N, CA, C and O atoms as a GROMACS GRO file, in nm:
protein
  436
    1MET      N    1  -0.887   0.533   0.265
    1MET     CA    2  -0.876   0.550   0.396
    1MET      C    3  -0.764   0.592   0.453
    1MET      O    4  -0.668   0.564   0.382
    2THR      N    5  -0.732   0.654   0.561
    2THR     CA    6  -0.585   0.768   0.556
    2THR      C    7  -0.531   0.720   0.701
    2THR      O    8  -0.580   0.664   0.799
    3ARG      N    9  -0.442   0.755   0.672
    3ARG     CA   10  -0.375   0.622   0.807
    3ARG      C   11  -0.422   0.639   0.966
    3ARG      O   12  -0.442   0.550   1.048
    4SER      N   13  -0.431   0.765   0.980
    4SER     CA   14  -0.576   0.794   1.129
    4SER      C   15  -0.681   0.706   1.087
    4SER      O   16  -0.649   0.597   1.135
    5ASP      N   17  -0.792   0.691   1.021
    5ASP     CA   18  -0.866   0.584   1.035
    5ASP      C   19  -0.866   0.450   1.002
    5ASP      O   20  -0.961   0.373   0.986
    6LEU      N   21  -0.728   0.429   0.990
    6LEU     CA   22  -0.668   0.283   0.985
    6LEU      C   23  -0.662   0.274   1.171
    6LEU      O   24  -0.722   0.199   1.248
    7VAL      N   25  -0.612   0.330   1.184
    7VAL     CA   26  -0.578   0.343   1.379
    7VAL      C   27  -0.714   0.302   1.419
    7VAL      O   28  -0.750   0.192   1.460
    8ALA      N   29  -0.794   0.428   1.398
    8ALA     CA   30  -0.888   0.439   1.401
    8ALA      C   31  -1.031   0.334   1.485
    8ALA      O   32  -1.088   0.301   1.589
    9ARG      N   33  -1.022   0.322   1.334
    9ARG     CA   34  -1.056   0.095   1.348
    9ARG      C   35  -1.022   0.031   1.368
    9ARG      O   36  -1.096  -0.058   1.409
   10LEU      N   37  -0.890   0.007   1.365
   10LEU     CA   38  -0.845  -0.065   1.476
   10LEU      C   39  -0.814  -0.060   1.635
   10LEU      O   40  -0.734  -0.131   1.697
   11ALA      N   41  -0.882   0.024   1.676
   11ALA     CA   42  -0.852   0.027   1.822
   11ALA      C   43  -1.026   0.006   1.824
   11ALA      O   44  -1.079  -0.073   1.902
   12GLU      N   45  -1.090   0.075   1.741
   12GLU     CA   46  -1.262   0.039   1.784
   12GLU      C   47  -1.314  -0.173   1.744
   12GLU      O   48  -1.384  -0.250   1.810
   13ARG      N   49  -1.269  -0.188   1.664
   13ARG     CA   50  -1.246  -0.371   1.664
   13ARG      C   51  -1.242  -0.421   1.750
   13ARG      O   52  -1.328  -0.498   1.792
   14PHE      N   53  -1.059  -0.370   1.844
   14PHE     CA   54  -1.036  -0.458   1.943
   14PHE      C   55  -1.013  -0.361   2.005
   14PHE      O   56  -0.936  -0.270   1.973
   15SER      N   57  -1.117  -0.376   2.157
   15SER     CA   58  -1.135  -0.293   2.238
   15SER      C   59  -0.998  -0.350   2.324
   15SER      O   60  -0.989  -0.246   2.388
   16GLN      N   61  -0.913  -0.411   2.363
   16GLN     CA   62  -0.814  -0.433   2.426
   16GLN      C   63  -0.698  -0.255   2.365
   16GLN      O   64  -0.633  -0.173   2.430
   17LEU      N   65  -0.711  -0.262   2.304
   17LEU     CA   66  -0.660  -0.150   2.209
   17LEU      C   67  -0.664  -0.006   2.242
   17LEU      O   68  -0.777   0.036   2.270
   18THR      N   69  -0.577   0.073   2.244
   18THR     CA   70  -0.622   0.163   2.316
   18THR      C   71  -0.556   0.237   2.176
   18THR      O   72  -0.460   0.189   2.115
   19GLN      N   73  -0.624   0.361   2.138
   19GLN     CA   74  -0.561   0.455   2.073
   19GLN      C   75  -0.416   0.473   1.997
   19GLN      O   76  -0.352   0.471   1.892
   20ARG      N   77  -0.419   0.489   2.138
   20ARG     CA   78  -0.245   0.539   2.137
   20ARG      C   79  -0.140   0.355   2.086
   20ARG      O   80  -0.034   0.343   2.025
   21ASP      N   81  -0.235   0.242   2.149
   21ASP     CA   82  -0.094   0.128   2.036
   21ASP      C   83  -0.133   0.097   1.942
   21ASP      O   84  -0.042   0.046   1.876
   22ALA      N   85  -0.294   0.099   1.851
   22ALA     CA   86  -0.308   0.083   1.726
   22ALA      C   87  -0.234   0.137   1.688
   22ALA      O   88  -0.167   0.074   1.606
   23GLU      N   89  -0.175   0.332   1.720
   23GLU     CA   90  -0.092   0.395   1.665
   23GLU      C   91   0.040   0.340   1.597
   23GLU      O   92   0.085   0.326   1.484
   24PHE      N   93   0.083   0.311   1.761
   24PHE     CA   94   0.226   0.236   1.735
   24PHE      C   95   0.196   0.102   1.652
   24PHE      O   96   0.224   0.011   1.731
   25ALA      N   97   0.171   0.069   1.583
   25ALA     CA   98   0.094  -0.079   1.600
   25ALA      C   99   0.147  -0.039   1.471
   25ALA      O  100   0.268  -0.049   1.449
   26VAL      N  101   0.027   0.029   1.339
   26VAL     CA  102   0.032   0.069   1.246
   26VAL      C  103   0.160   0.161   1.195
   26VAL      O  104   0.192   0.176   1.078
   27LYS      N  105   0.246   0.236   1.344
   27LYS     CA  106   0.367   0.307   1.287
   27LYS      C  107   0.458   0.236   1.299
   27LYS      O  108   0.569   0.288   1.288
   28THR      N  109   0.446   0.061   1.331
   28THR     CA  110   0.573  -0.013   1.334
   28THR      C  111   0.604  -0.068   1.190
   28THR      O  112   0.702  -0.065   1.115
   29ILE      N  113   0.457  -0.130   1.182
   29ILE     CA  114   0.408  -0.241   1.026
   29ILE      C  115   0.525  -0.141   0.860
   29ILE      O  116   0.604  -0.140   0.766
   30LEU      N  117   0.439  -0.082   0.951
   30LEU     CA  118   0.478   0.069   0.848
   30LEU      C  119   0.593   0.147   0.766
   30LEU      O  120   0.606   0.180   0.648
   31ASP      N  121   0.672   0.159   0.881
   31ASP     CA  122   0.772   0.147   0.915
   31ASP      C  123   0.844   0.074   0.889
   31ASP      O  124   0.942   0.109   0.824
   32GLY      N  125   0.827  -0.087   0.936
   32GLY     CA  126   0.910  -0.148   0.886
   32GLY      C  127   0.950  -0.187   0.723
   32GLY      O  128   1.052  -0.231   0.671
   33MET      N  129   0.781  -0.140   0.661
   33MET     CA  130   0.730  -0.242   0.540
   33MET      C  131   0.849  -0.073   0.470
   33MET      O  132   0.939  -0.098   0.390
   34SER      N  133   0.836   0.009   0.496
   34SER     CA  134   0.945   0.095   0.438
   34SER      C  135   1.055   0.052   0.401
   34SER      O  136   1.072  -0.006   0.294
   35GLU      N  137   1.171   0.082   0.513
   35GLU     CA  138   1.256   0.033   0.551
   35GLU      C  139   1.358  -0.160   0.417
   35GLU      O  140   1.462  -0.200   0.363
   36ALA      N  141   1.226  -0.189   0.442
   36ALA     CA  142   1.182  -0.334   0.410
   36ALA      C  143   1.185  -0.302   0.194
   36ALA      O  144   1.264  -0.363   0.122
   37LEU      N  145   1.113  -0.232   0.158
   37LEU     CA  146   1.120  -0.206   0.044
   37LEU      C  147   1.279  -0.101  -0.003
   37LEU      O  148   1.339  -0.115  -0.110
   38ALA      N  149   1.326   0.016   0.126
   38ALA     CA  150   1.435   0.093   0.075
   38ALA      C  151   1.635  -0.031   0.072
   38ALA      O  152   1.736   0.017   0.020
   39ARG      N  153   1.636  -0.136   0.120
   39ARG     CA  154   1.680  -0.210   0.164
   39ARG      C  155   1.646  -0.270   0.004
   39ARG      O  156   1.759  -0.285  -0.041
   40GLY      N  157   1.571  -0.302  -0.081
   40GLY     CA  158   1.582  -0.382  -0.225
   40GLY      C  159   1.511  -0.499  -0.178
   40GLY      O  160   1.536  -0.592  -0.254
   41HIS      N  161   1.435  -0.532  -0.087
   41HIS     CA  162   1.325  -0.632  -0.052
   41HIS      C  163   1.228  -0.684  -0.040
   41HIS      O  164   1.195  -0.658   0.076
   42ARG      N  165   1.138  -0.759  -0.093
   42ARG     CA  166   0.997  -0.745  -0.152
   42ARG      C  167   0.935  -0.829  -0.059
   42ARG      O  168   0.965  -0.943  -0.025
   43ILE      N  169   0.807  -0.727  -0.007
   43ILE     CA  170   0.715  -0.724   0.107
   43ILE      C  171   0.570  -0.872  -0.027
   43ILE      O  172   0.531  -0.887  -0.143
   44GLU      N  173   0.557  -0.931   0.107
   44GLU     CA  174   0.420  -0.980   0.069
   44GLU      C  175   0.388  -1.068   0.180
   44GLU      O  176   0.440  -1.126   0.275
   45ILE      N  177   0.226  -1.041   0.096
   45ILE     CA  178   0.123  -1.055   0.214
   45ILE      C  179   0.004  -1.140   0.150
   45ILE      O  180  -0.102  -1.100   0.103
   46ARG      N  181   0.051  -1.262   0.163
   46ARG     CA  182  -0.069  -1.360   0.138
   46ARG      C  183  -0.273  -1.272   0.096
   46ARG      O  184  -0.372  -1.247   0.165
   47GLY      N  185  -0.257  -1.265   0.037
   47GLY     CA  186  -0.415  -1.270   0.038
   47GLY      C  187  -0.411  -1.140   0.028
   47GLY      O  188  -0.475  -1.119   0.131
   48PHE      N  189  -0.395  -1.063  -0.002
   48PHE     CA  190  -0.373  -0.828  -0.010
   48PHE      C  191  -0.290  -0.867  -0.139
   48PHE      O  192  -0.347  -0.907  -0.240
   49GLY      N  193  -0.125  -0.851  -0.127
   49GLY     CA  194  -0.060  -0.856  -0.283
   49GLY      C  195   0.075  -0.863  -0.205
   49GLY      O  196   0.118  -0.935  -0.116
   50SER      N  197   0.125  -0.757  -0.276
   50SER     CA  198   0.274  -0.817  -0.239
   50SER      C  199   0.351  -0.647  -0.353
   50SER      O  200   0.325  -0.608  -0.466
   51PHE      N  201   0.449  -0.595  -0.240
   51PHE     CA  202   0.566  -0.473  -0.272
   51PHE      C  203   0.682  -0.526  -0.317
   51PHE      O  204   0.746  -0.622  -0.272
   52SER      N  205   0.710  -0.442  -0.430
   52SER     CA  206   0.891  -0.472  -0.456
   52SER      C  207   0.888  -0.341  -0.473
   52SER      O  208   0.806  -0.259  -0.430
   53ILE      N  209   1.053  -0.315  -0.585
   53ILE     CA  210   1.072  -0.228  -0.622
   53ILE      C  211   1.077  -0.271  -0.789
   53ILE      O  212   1.124  -0.379  -0.825
   54SER      N  213   1.024  -0.175  -0.879
   54SER     CA  214   1.060  -0.127  -0.970
   54SER      C  215   1.155  -0.051  -1.013
   54SER      O  216   1.176   0.046  -0.939
   55ARG      N  217   1.261  -0.060  -1.159
   55ARG     CA  218   1.330   0.001  -1.203
   55ARG      C  219   1.296   0.095  -1.296
   55ARG      O  220   1.254   0.042  -1.399
   56ARG      N  221   1.298   0.254  -1.301
   56ARG     CA  222   1.262   0.333  -1.387
   56ARG      C  223   1.316   0.296  -1.439
   56ARG      O  224   1.366   0.212  -1.365
   57PRO      N  225   1.411   0.273  -1.632
   57PRO     CA  226   1.548   0.345  -1.661
   57PRO      C  227   1.582   0.574  -1.660
   57PRO      O  228   1.509   0.652  -1.598
   58PRO      N  229   1.649   0.596  -1.705
   58PRO     CA  230   1.662   0.693  -1.786
   58PRO      C  231   1.623   0.693  -1.932
   58PRO      O  232   1.632   0.620  -2.030
   59ARG      N  233   1.544   0.880  -1.876
   59ARG     CA  234   1.515   0.962  -2.012
   59ARG      C  235   1.458   1.052  -2.023
   59ARG      O  236   1.392   1.072  -1.921
   60LYS      N  237   1.443   1.128  -2.098
   60LYS     CA  238   1.459   1.179  -2.207
   60LYS      C  239   1.394   1.311  -2.109
   60LYS      O  240   1.469   1.290  -2.014
   61GLY      N  241   1.316   1.424  -2.067
   61GLY     CA  242   1.282   1.427  -2.063
   61GLY      C  243   1.254   1.626  -2.188
   61GLY      O  244   1.323   1.643  -2.289
   62ARG      N  245   1.152   1.729  -2.145
   62ARG     CA  246   1.164   1.811  -2.162
   62ARG      C  247   1.088   1.895  -2.065
   62ARG      O  248   0.982   1.868  -2.007
   63ASN      N  249   1.199   2.053  -2.055
   63ASN     CA  250   1.126   2.168  -1.912
   63ASN      C  251   1.058   2.155  -2.007
   63ASN      O  252   1.072   2.132  -2.127
   64PRO      N  253   0.939   2.184  -1.898
   64PRO     CA  254   0.862   2.288  -1.946
   64PRO      C  255   0.796   2.367  -1.972
   64PRO      O  256   0.691   2.373  -2.036
   65ARG      N  257   0.895   2.482  -1.889
   65ARG     CA  258   0.887   2.682  -1.916
   65ARG      C  259   0.963   2.630  -2.009
   65ARG      O  260   0.887   2.593  -2.099
   66SER      N  261   1.104   2.602  -2.045
   66SER     CA  262   1.196   2.652  -2.203
   66SER      C  263   1.201   2.539  -2.289
   66SER      O  264   1.287   2.519  -2.375
   67GLY      N  265   1.109   2.468  -2.262
   67GLY     CA  266   1.128   2.312  -2.349
   67GLY      C  267   1.281   2.268  -2.412
   67GLY      O  268   1.307   2.224  -2.524
   68GLU      N  269   1.338   2.286  -2.341
   68GLU     CA  270   1.491   2.186  -2.346
   68GLU      C  271   1.504   2.065  -2.308
   68GLU      O  272   1.450   2.028  -2.203
   69GLN      N  273   1.558   2.004  -2.365
   69GLN     CA  274   1.579   1.830  -2.334
   69GLN      C  275   1.623   1.817  -2.276
   69GLN      O  276   1.744   1.808  -2.295
   70VAL      N  277   1.563   1.802  -2.136
   70VAL     CA  278   1.620   1.758  -1.964
   70VAL      C  279   1.714   1.603  -1.940
   70VAL      O  280   1.671   1.575  -1.828
   71LEU      N  281   1.784   1.522  -1.965
   71LEU     CA  282   1.813   1.396  -1.905
   71LEU      C  283   1.698   1.398  -1.787
   71LEU      O  284   1.658   1.500  -1.731
   72ILE      N  285   1.651   1.253  -1.758
   72ILE     CA  286   1.643   1.224  -1.601
   72ILE      C  287   1.682   1.061  -1.609
   72ILE      O  288   1.672   0.968  -1.689
   73PRO      N  289   1.743   1.091  -1.441
   73PRO     CA  290   1.815   0.997  -1.433
   73PRO      C  291   1.736   0.924  -1.390
   73PRO      O  292   1.626   0.972  -1.360
   74GLU      N  293   1.769   0.727  -1.360
   74GLU     CA  294   1.745   0.651  -1.317
   74GLU      C  295   1.674   0.652  -1.213
   74GLU      O  296   1.759   0.666  -1.124
   75LYS      N  297   1.540   0.644  -1.147
   75LYS     CA  298   1.534   0.610  -1.044
   75LYS      C  299   1.479   0.450  -0.996
   75LYS      O  300   1.481   0.363  -1.084
   76LEU      N  301   1.421   0.403  -0.827
   76LEU     CA  302   1.430   0.301  -0.803
   76LEU      C  303   1.264   0.404  -0.715
   76LEU      O  304   1.253   0.523  -0.684
   77VAL      N  305   1.161   0.284  -0.702
   77VAL     CA  306   0.966   0.277  -0.737
   77VAL      C  307   0.905   0.150  -0.642
   77VAL      O  308   0.889   0.031  -0.671
   78PRO      N  309   0.891   0.189  -0.574
   78PRO     CA  310   0.774   0.064  -0.515
   78PRO      C  311   0.632   0.073  -0.604
   78PRO      O  312   0.544   0.158  -0.619
   79HIS      N  313   0.655  -0.047  -0.647
   79HIS     CA  314   0.493  -0.167  -0.701
   79HIS      C  315   0.426  -0.233  -0.614
   79HIS      O  316   0.471  -0.296  -0.518
   80PHE      N  317   0.328  -0.222  -0.645
   80PHE     CA  318   0.236  -0.262  -0.640
   80PHE      C  319   0.143  -0.389  -0.665
   80PHE      O  320   0.043  -0.346  -0.723
   81LYS      N  321   0.134  -0.502  -0.650
   81LYS     CA  322   0.039  -0.574  -0.716
   81LYS      C  323  -0.037  -0.650  -0.634
   81LYS      O  324   0.016  -0.735  -0.563
   82PRO      N  325  -0.173  -0.627  -0.636
   82PRO     CA  326  -0.272  -0.672  -0.541
   82PRO      C  327  -0.257  -0.834  -0.542
   82PRO      O  328  -0.172  -0.850  -0.629
   83GLY      N  329  -0.295  -0.970  -0.491
   83GLY     CA  330  -0.345  -1.021  -0.457
   83GLY      C  331  -0.473  -1.088  -0.472
   83GLY      O  332  -0.574  -1.031  -0.432
   84LYS      N  333  -0.479  -1.227  -0.537
   84LYS     CA  334  -0.646  -1.309  -0.604
   84LYS      C  335  -0.730  -1.218  -0.536
   84LYS      O  336  -0.804  -1.125  -0.567
   85ALA      N  337  -0.680  -1.295  -0.401
   85ALA     CA  338  -0.860  -1.239  -0.281
   85ALA      C  339  -0.863  -1.075  -0.317
   85ALA      O  340  -0.979  -1.034  -0.311
   86LEU      N  341  -0.788  -0.993  -0.346
   86LEU     CA  342  -0.755  -0.881  -0.270
   86LEU      C  343  -0.839  -0.846  -0.438
   86LEU      O  344  -0.897  -0.737  -0.430
   87ARG      N  345  -0.854  -0.897  -0.550
   87ARG     CA  346  -0.887  -0.847  -0.708
   87ARG      C  347  -1.031  -0.843  -0.646
   87ARG      O  348  -1.104  -0.757  -0.597
   88GLU      N  349  -1.037  -1.009  -0.679
   88GLU     CA  350  -1.179  -1.040  -0.638
   88GLU      C  351  -1.244  -0.965  -0.560
   88GLU      O  352  -1.336  -0.922  -0.630
   89ALA      N  353  -1.255  -0.913  -0.435
   89ALA     CA  354  -1.286  -0.874  -0.324
   89ALA      C  355  -1.348  -0.686  -0.368
   89ALA      O  356  -1.448  -0.631  -0.322
   90VAL      N  357  -1.275  -0.644  -0.439
   90VAL     CA  358  -1.276  -0.530  -0.513
   90VAL      C  359  -1.356  -0.562  -0.617
   90VAL      O  360  -1.434  -0.468  -0.625
   91ASP      N  361  -1.381  -0.636  -0.696
   91ASP     CA  362  -1.426  -0.625  -0.798
   91ASP      C  363  -1.574  -0.726  -0.773
   91ASP      O  364  -1.644  -0.728  -0.874
   92ALA      N  365  -1.623  -0.797  -0.671
   92ALA     CA  366  -1.727  -0.809  -0.615
   92ALA      C  367  -1.806  -0.681  -0.514
   92ALA      O  368  -1.925  -0.670  -0.486
   93HIS      N  369  -1.686  -0.593  -0.475
   93HIS     CA  370  -1.773  -0.481  -0.417
   93HIS      C  371  -1.782  -0.396  -0.461
   93HIS      O  372  -1.812  -0.295  -0.398
   94ALA      N  373  -1.752  -0.399  -0.637
   94ALA     CA  374  -1.781  -0.374  -0.698
   94ALA      C  375  -1.936  -0.280  -0.771
   94ALA      O  376  -1.974  -0.163  -0.780
   95ASP      N  377  -1.999  -0.455  -0.819
   95ASP     CA  378  -2.125  -0.508  -0.849
   95ASP      C  379  -2.163  -0.420  -0.768
   95ASP      O  380  -2.222  -0.328  -0.823
   96ALA      N  381  -2.151  -0.412  -0.638
   96ALA     CA  382  -2.262  -0.346  -0.502
   96ALA      C  383  -2.183  -0.208  -0.405
   96ALA      O  384  -2.132  -0.213  -0.293
   97PRO      N  385  -2.198  -0.107  -0.489
   97PRO     CA  386  -2.110  -0.075  -0.442
   97PRO      C  387  -2.186   0.062  -0.310
   97PRO      O  388  -2.144   0.176  -0.289
   98ASP      N  389  -2.343  -0.031  -0.225
   98ASP     CA  390  -2.382  -0.022  -0.108
   98ASP      C  391  -2.273  -0.098   0.030
   98ASP      O  392  -2.242  -0.083   0.149
   99ALA      N  393  -2.262  -0.136  -0.022
   99ALA     CA  394  -2.236  -0.283   0.096
   99ALA      C  395  -2.077  -0.250   0.164
   99ALA      O  396  -1.981  -0.320   0.131
  100LEU      N  397  -2.066  -0.170   0.233
  100LEU     CA  398  -1.937  -0.087   0.317
  100LEU      C  399  -1.958  -0.171   0.449
  100LEU      O  400  -2.064  -0.190   0.509
  101PRO      N  401  -1.812  -0.222   0.484
  101PRO     CA  402  -1.682  -0.194   0.420
  101PRO      C  403  -1.656  -0.248   0.301
  101PRO      O  404  -1.747  -0.279   0.224
  102LEU      N  405  -1.569  -0.260   0.280
  102LEU     CA  406  -1.530  -0.421   0.216
  102LEU      C  407  -1.473  -0.491   0.314
  102LEU      O  408  -1.477  -0.436   0.424
  103THR      N  409  -1.394  -0.651   0.305
  103THR     CA  410  -1.374  -0.661   0.344
  103THR      C  411  -1.332  -0.827   0.259
  103THR      O  412  -1.416  -0.898   0.204
  104ILE      N  413  -1.150  -0.863   0.271
  104ILE     CA  414  -1.068  -0.896   0.223
  104ILE      C  415  -1.082  -1.047   0.352
  104ILE      O  416  -1.056  -1.056   0.472
  105PRO      N  417  -1.152  -1.172   0.220
  105PRO     CA  418  -1.159  -1.302   0.285
  105PRO      C  419  -0.977  -1.390   0.325
  105PRO      O  420  -0.898  -1.428   0.238
  106THR      N  421  -0.966  -1.395   0.408
  106THR     CA  422  -0.883  -1.457   0.458
  106THR      C  423  -0.844  -1.578   0.498
  106THR      O  424  -0.866  -1.571   0.619
  107ASN      N  425  -0.789  -1.713   0.472
  107ASN     CA  426  -0.810  -1.852   0.506
  107ASN      C  427  -0.761  -1.871   0.686
  107ASN      O  428  -0.775  -1.985   0.731
  108ASN      N  429  -0.718  -1.786   0.762
  108ASN     CA  430  -0.755  -1.783   0.925
  108ASN      C  431  -0.888  -1.777   0.939
  108ASN      O  432  -0.927  -1.867   1.013
  109SER      N  433  -0.980  -1.706   0.898
  109SER     CA  434  -1.148  -1.719   0.901
  109SER      C  435  -1.256  -1.813   0.877
  109SER      O  436  -1.372  -1.777   0.893
   0.00000   0.00000   0.00000
Protein backbone atom coordinates (compact mmCIF):
# COMPACT_ATOMS: atom_id res chain seq x y z
CA MET A 1 0.00 0.00 0.00
CA THR A 2 1.32 3.41 -0.92
CA ARG A 3 0.69 6.72 0.78
CA SER A 4 -1.82 7.70 -1.92
CA ASP A 5 -3.61 4.34 -1.46
CA LEU A 6 -3.90 5.08 2.26
CA VAL A 7 -5.31 8.54 1.56
CA ALA A 8 -7.83 7.09 -0.91
CA ARG A 9 -8.92 4.42 1.59
CA LEU A 10 -9.39 6.97 4.36
CA ALA A 11 -11.45 9.25 2.13
CA GLU A 12 -13.51 6.26 0.97
CA ARG A 13 -14.08 4.83 4.46
CA PHE A 14 -14.92 8.16 6.12
CA SER A 15 -17.34 9.97 3.82
CA GLN A 16 -17.13 13.17 5.87
CA LEU A 17 -13.44 13.48 4.86
CA THR A 18 -12.57 14.94 1.50
CA GLN A 19 -9.56 13.61 -0.38
CA ARG A 20 -7.72 16.79 0.60
CA ASP A 21 -8.58 16.37 4.31
CA ALA A 22 -7.45 12.73 4.24
CA GLU A 23 -4.16 13.76 2.58
CA PHE A 24 -3.63 16.43 5.25
CA ALA A 25 -4.36 13.93 8.06
CA VAL A 26 -1.92 11.34 6.70
CA LYS A 27 0.76 13.99 6.11
CA THR A 28 0.34 15.40 9.62
CA ILE A 29 0.60 11.98 11.27
CA LEU A 30 3.64 10.90 9.25
CA ASP A 31 5.39 14.25 9.77
CA GLY A 32 4.76 14.02 13.51
CA MET A 33 6.14 10.50 13.64
CA SER A 34 9.22 11.51 11.61
CA GLU A 35 9.89 14.49 13.88
CA ALA A 36 9.53 12.37 17.03
CA LEU A 37 11.97 9.76 15.72
CA ALA A 38 14.41 12.46 14.62
CA ARG A 39 14.38 13.77 18.21
CA GLY A 40 15.15 10.25 19.47
CA HIS A 41 11.71 9.46 20.86
CA ARG A 42 10.02 6.07 20.71
CA ILE A 43 6.56 5.73 19.16
CA GLU A 44 4.17 3.01 20.29
CA ILE A 45 0.84 2.35 18.60
CA ARG A 46 -0.98 -0.31 20.62
CA GLY A 47 -2.04 -3.29 18.55
CA PHE A 48 0.12 -2.17 15.61
CA GLY A 49 3.71 -1.86 16.74
CA SER A 50 6.47 0.45 17.88
CA PHE A 51 9.06 2.56 16.14
CA SER A 52 12.39 3.31 17.75
CA ILE A 53 15.89 4.37 16.81
CA SER A 54 18.64 1.73 16.58
CA ARG A 55 22.35 2.44 16.56
CA ARG A 56 24.52 0.82 13.91
CA PRO A 57 28.10 0.87 15.16
CA PRO A 58 30.95 2.00 12.92
CA ARG A 59 32.45 -0.77 10.82
CA LYS A 60 34.93 -1.47 8.08
CA GLY A 61 33.63 -2.04 4.58
CA ARG A 62 35.09 -2.37 1.12
CA ASN A 63 34.80 -0.12 -1.89
CA PRO A 64 33.40 -2.53 -4.51
CA ARG A 65 35.19 -0.75 -7.36
CA SER A 66 38.70 -0.58 -5.92
CA GLY A 67 38.54 -3.19 -3.16
CA GLU A 68 40.08 -0.70 -0.72
CA GLN A 69 38.89 -0.73 2.90
CA VAL A 70 36.60 2.11 3.93
CA LEU A 71 35.49 3.14 7.43
CA ILE A 72 31.69 3.31 7.55
CA PRO A 73 30.62 5.71 10.33
CA GLU A 74 28.03 5.04 13.04
CA LYS A 75 24.43 5.46 11.92
CA LEU A 76 21.14 5.91 13.72
CA VAL A 77 18.35 4.12 11.84
CA PRO A 78 14.60 3.76 12.44
CA HIS A 79 13.47 0.31 13.59
CA PHE A 80 9.91 -1.09 13.54
CA LYS A 81 8.77 -3.88 15.82
CA PRO A 82 5.27 -5.19 15.02
CA GLY A 83 2.82 -5.62 17.87
CA LYS A 84 1.23 -8.92 18.81
CA ALA A 85 -2.11 -8.13 17.14
CA LEU A 86 -0.39 -7.21 13.86
CA ARG A 87 1.80 -10.34 13.91
CA GLU A 88 -1.26 -12.54 14.57
CA ALA A 89 -3.33 -10.80 11.87
CA VAL A 90 -0.56 -11.21 9.29
CA ASP A 91 -0.03 -14.84 10.28
CA ALA A 92 -3.76 -15.62 10.09
CA HIS A 93 -3.99 -13.80 6.77
CA ALA A 94 -1.10 -15.82 5.34
CA ASP A 95 -3.25 -18.95 5.62
CA ALA A 96 -6.00 -17.39 3.45
CA PRO A 97 -4.34 -15.31 0.67
CA ASP A 98 -7.64 -14.51 -1.08
CA ALA A 99 -9.14 -12.90 2.02
CA LEU A 100 -8.42 -9.22 1.26
CA PRO A 101 -8.40 -6.64 2.83
CA LEU A 102 -6.34 -7.31 5.93
CA THR A 103 -7.92 -5.79 9.03
CA ILE A 104 -6.19 -5.49 12.36
CA PRO A 105 -8.44 -5.98 15.39
CA THR A 106 -8.45 -3.13 17.90
CA ASN A 107 -9.75 -2.87 21.43
CA ASN A 108 -12.09 -0.07 20.37
CA SER A 109 -14.25 -2.20 18.04
